[in-house]
N, C-alpha and C positions, 0 to 999 in steps of 0.2 A: 249378714253372716250366712254362709252356706255350711250347715252343720254336717258332720260326718254321719250322724244318725240322730233322728229326732223322735224319741218315743212319746214325748208329751203331745206332739202334733197328731201322732197316730191315735193316742188315747182320746183326744178331744173329738176326733172324727167318728168315734164309736162310743162316746161317753155314756149314752143312754143304755146301750147293751151291757157295757162293762159294769156300770153301777148297779144295774138290775141283777147281773150275775152274782156280784159280791153280796148284795143284800139278801138274795135268795138263799145262798149258802148259810149266811149268818142266821136268818130266820128259821132255817131247818136244822141248825146246829150240825150240819153234815161236814165237819171239818176234816176228818180222816176217813178215807174210804167212802162208801155210800153211793148214792145214785148219780152224783155229779161226776165222780171219777169214772164210774161205769159208762155213763153217757158219753164222756169224751173218748174213752178207750174204744168204744164201739164205733163212734163217728170217725176217729182217726184211722182205724182199721178199714172201715168202708171207703174212706178217701183214698187210701193206699191200695185198696183192693187186695188185702191180705187177711189171713185167717185170725191172727191173734195180736193183741196189743196189751202190754202191761205197763201202766204208769209207775214211774219210780221217782226218787227224790231229785235226781240230776242226771246229766248226760254221762258223767264219769262213772257213777254207780251203774248206769245202764250198761256200759261197756264191761265193767268188772263182773256184773251178774251174768251177762251174756257169755263171757269167757268161761266162768265157773260152770254154767249150765251145759256147756259143750263137753265137759269132763275130759279135758285134754291131759296128756301125761305131764306130771309135774316136772318142771325144769326143761320142758320142751320149748322150742322157739316159735314165736309168732313174728312174721315179717311185717314191718310197719314202715310206711313211707317216711323219709327223713325230713320232709317238710310238712309239719302239722303242728297243732297245739299239743302240749305235753300230755293232755288227757289220753290221747291215743296210745302212747307208749306206757304211761303211768299205770293204766288199767291192766296192761299185760303183766308187768312185774308184780303189782299188788295182788294179782290172781295166782301167783306162784309160777308163772312162766318166764321165759327170757325173751328179750327184745333182740331182733336182728333188723338192722336198718336197710332199706332199699332206696335207690335213687328215684328221682321223679323226672318226667319228661317235660317238654315245653308247654304242656297243659297244666303243670304243677301236680299232676297225679302220678301214681305209682307207675314206674317204667317197666314194661313187661320183659324187655331184654335183660335188665339188671335183676329183675325178680327171679328169672330162671337161674342166674348165677348164684343167688343167695340161698336157694333151696338146697338143703342137705339132709342127711338121715335124721337129724334132730328136729326138723321143721314139722310143726303140727297144724299150722293155720296161717292164712294170709288175711291181713286187715286192709280192706279197700276203703280209703278215706276220700269221700267226694268233696274235695277241698274247694272252698270258696263258692260252693253251690254248683260245681261242674262235675257231672257224672264221670266215673272212671270207665275204661274200656271193659265192660262187664263180659262181653263175649270172650275176649282174650283171657281175662282172669278166671272165668269159669272153666275154660279149656285147660289152663295150667293147673288149677286146683284139682280137677278131675284126673288129669294125667298123673299127678303125684299123690293122689288120695289125701288131699288136705281140706280142712274146714275153711270156709270163706265167711269172714265177718265184714259186714258193711257198717262203717261209721258215717252216718248220715246227719251228723250234728249241724252241718251247714247247708243241707240240701233238701229242705222241706218242699216237696212238690216237683223237684227235678225229675226228669224222665230220661230213660235210655231206650231207644227204639220204641218209644211210645209207652213204656212201662215205668211206673214210678220207682225210684230207687228205694231200697228196702225189701224188694221182692226177689233179689237175685242170689243173695248169700244164704248160708244155713241159718243165719240169725243177723239182725240189724238193730242199730240203736239210733236214737235221736236225742238231741238236747233242746230244751225249751228255755235256755238262758234268755233274759229279757231282750238282748240285742239280736237274737236269731230272727229269721224270716217269720217263724211262728214262735213268738216268745211269750213266756209267762210274766207275772209281776213278782218275780223271785226265781228260785231255781226249780227245775223240773226236767224230767226225762222220760223216755219210753223205750221199750224193747219190743220189736215186732218179729214175727216168724210165721211160717206155714205149719210147722211141726207141733202137734199137740203136746208131746212129751217135753219139748223144750219150753213151751209156754207154761206148763204146770210147774216145771223145775224153777223157772225164773220167778214165778209168782210166789213160790214157797221160799226161795232164797231171800226175796225182798221182804218177807213177812216172818222173820225169825224161824225159817224152816218149817212153817206151819201151813197146812191147808184147812185145818179145823181148829178153832180157837182152843188154846191151852193144850193142844196135841202137837208135839214138835218131832218130826222125823229126823231132823238133823239141826245143827246150829246154822242159822242164817244171819241176817242183819235186819235193821230197820231202815227201809228205803221205800217210802211211799209218796206218791204224788198227792198233795193235799187237795181238799175239796174246793177251796177258793180258786187256786190256780187251774184246776181241772175245768171249772165253770168258765173262767176267763178264756182258756184255750179253746173250749167248745165254741164259744161265740166268735173268737178270732179266726178259727178255722174256715168259717164261711167267707172270710175276706182274703184268705191267703192267695188264691189264684189271681185276684185283682191286684194285690200288692206285688206279687211276683211279676205281673205284666208291666207295672210301673218301673220296676227294677230293670226289666229287659229293655224298655224304651230308653231309659237312661244309658244303659250299656251300649245300645246300638248307636246312640248319638256320640258317646265317647269314641267308639270304634271308627265312626265316620269322620269325625273331626281330627282325631289324633293318629289315624292309621298310618300315615306316611311321614310322621315326624321323626327326624333324625335324633338318635339318642334315647328314644322311648320305645320300649318293647311292650306291646299290649298283650292281654290274655288271649289264648287261643279259643276260637269258637269252631266246634266240630259238627259236621252234619250228623244227624241221627240222635243228637242230644238236645234236651231242653234245659239250659242252664237257668238257675234262679238267682244268680249273682248276689249271693250273700255278701261277697266282697268283690270289688273291682280293683285288682292288683296289677300295677305296672312295674317294669324294671327300668332303672336309670342309674348310671354311674354317679349321678349327682342327686340321688334321692333325698339326701338330707338338706341340700341347698334348695331343692325344689319345694320340699315341705316347708322350709322357712319362708320362702317367697310366697307360697300360697297362704301361709298363716298371716302374713302382712296384708294380704288381700282379703282377709277374713274368710278363708276357706280352710276348714278342718280336714286333717288327714290322719292316717294311722300306719302302723307297721305290722304286717302279718306274713311271716314272723321274722323278727330281726336276728334270731339265733336259731339255726337249724338244730333239730333234736340231737344229732350226734355230737354237737359242739357244746351242749349244756353241761354244766358241772355235774349235774345229777347222773350223767352217763359216762363220766370220765373213766369208770372202771371197765367199760366194755372194750374188749380188744378186737376192734374191727377197723380196717382201713376204709375211711369214708372221704379221704382227701380229694378223690377224683370226682365226687358227686356234684351234679348241678346244684342240688339243694344247698350244699356247703358253699359253693362259689357264688350263688345268687342271693343268699340271705341278706347281705349288706346292701343290696341294690333294690329291694322291694319297697314299694310305697302304695298304700291303699287310698284311692280317691273316694270322695263322698258317694255313698250308695244306700238307697233305701226308698221306701214308698213315700217319704216326705219330700222328695225332689220334684221340682217342676222344670219346665223347659228353660226358664230364666236361670235357675240354679246350675244346670249342667252346661249351659252356654257360658256362664261366668267362669266355671271351672276350666272349660276348654280354652277360653280366651286367655286365661291366666297362664295355663301351661304353655300355650303357644308364645305368649309374651316372654316367658322365662327362657324358652329355647332360643328365641331370636336374640336375646340379650347375652346368652352364654357363648 
């Protein structure tokens, strides 16, 4: 069996560290806040080479709190790529702003030409989603954001350790967010998230929002929420962070082999790999008109696959109220063709060889 992702195998490879981390938190009863959360926040900020990191309960909370901290005009629009997980757009509307969708290019990230067309007097911010672990064109996005005086939010939920022009994602926008959902490249053993930024005022505001609007216990400057990264997951993430680059390198090796073996296969469109970017391959997503049949064929070969994402955001029932023509968008045309092949630090050369052999066999028989 070639698993899509194998978190147990990863755990067993670092079992001693993880068990020690969990027992340390329990022995110190440092369940909420405390030294383990502070230790991880400082380590992750140092890893990214950024000034501030605030741990929160999950990646969706991270986005909502980040948007709230920017203090954008209520009912203003934030432009979001049409191909992403719903958390990207959900955070916008739950923060009191409106979503405007933008198409994606052949790298599945926000398309700069369509972005320019979507900007209007009601636009307040752009959300750059580094989808599948592939950094967006940050030079182009920064230029457009500056030109129109817009805030730039980075959604780095799938891009832990990815770099653009040698700089880790999370450093380019006004504010950036991460998710530590278990299946992420850097995943907790439960939910978790973080907000990172260079600006001290944004950091202070985010920390207060996440802690009931309070910087000093029992003194609340405004109503916030309860969204805190717990001590056990902070300790786990602290130890896992030391392995992240190694795990990302394994993902890159698997991706390179996929690209080499499947690069010239008729009917299969591979992800785009662009110079100047270090992808971390959270997902390896291909396109095929026969994606469902291919998934079924691979399943019979004991190869697990996934769909990311089978319904583009504008086509979701949740956004049926939005009056925007998205029928022309690549994201809308491609969503029924996407298929995710196995990807993760659990893969070895035999695994990726088996996947490629099976894909080639399917194509030959089709």
